[in-house]
Phi, psi and omega in degrees: 000136176248136181231136174211165184238148172246125186233146179173170176285171179300131178086004185273356178103016183300307188293319175304315179296317182288327176299314180295319179298310180303311179302314182291323176294322177297322178296335180271004175089014179274150171273127186234131172241168181213154174227128179253121173270127183252113185269061181221110191302328184273000186293134174199131176287320179281125180247149180306138177101338178286160182296320180294326175296319179298317175303316181295320179294333178283349174122002182295130183279334175222128181242133175242130177251115181248117180252185182293333187230003175200160178232126182243127175261127187245107174262145182274029179200171175276117179282143172305142180301326179301320179291322177297322183293339179295339178282351184256024178300129179102352175276151178273325181224140171237123182255122178257133178252118178075010181275121184238000184256021177233129181284072177233160179305147176221152171256146179242143179256350171220147191300324189289350179270000180297140178211190185292347182259000184286132185246341184185188185218162175204191177063226185266015178301138174231122179168198188265350177292151175300126189234147180233149169261103189299335183289329181245346185235035183297320179297313178296321181295317180290326172302316179298317180293319179298327181278335191244354178256113179282170175300138180293130179241106183299329185283358179286125180261117183295342180273353180295132181290158178295141184293151184277044177203168179240127179227134184234131177240123179233146178236119182054039177083359180256122181291130180264128182286132177228136176288159184305326179299314181294321177302316182292321177296315180296313179304313183295326179294313181294313178298326180299324177278312182299325183297339181270357184261149178294138180099356180289134177232131180297131181087358180286159175280128182243127178242132177233129178241128180239122176231118179291137178276000000 
């Protein structure tokens, strides 16, 4: 499963970008889910007076509303994003809109939303990052996402310090972003093999090039 976020201010093109991405990924045969972060303090699907609201007021920790065409799980709190993503087991891609509290790659639609996890831009962004117009470049944007968004690793701890080494992975000349956990896995795998070979020196720079024939 791959997870990324699209971030930007209101009206910057987040939803338009996400619509194009979802449609293109579905055309490629992927299962796609999405999560929308709503930054409105008074937002609630469950309203006072409804039967589900009465269940919750009585003390139910989880209320489920099952209708003819949808099923809604109502928690009386904001769930951590990691817990929400557990409901998406089996999906290929999860697109997050406006989610900033999960350390996953992101596209920005406004420059002020850029952070250490930003890989590119879309929407109304103006700046030096590689940028896409999702309305006309959906295919190119999804190619970019497939190359730059790694598999989601739930075990990755955002508080984990950067590793005391540098490891770079590039595919066809394009550097692939890796979180510290992935860097450690790749480093340990390469060192485990290299350490058994004649000529290995601890602390040396190791380069591996793979080219399919």
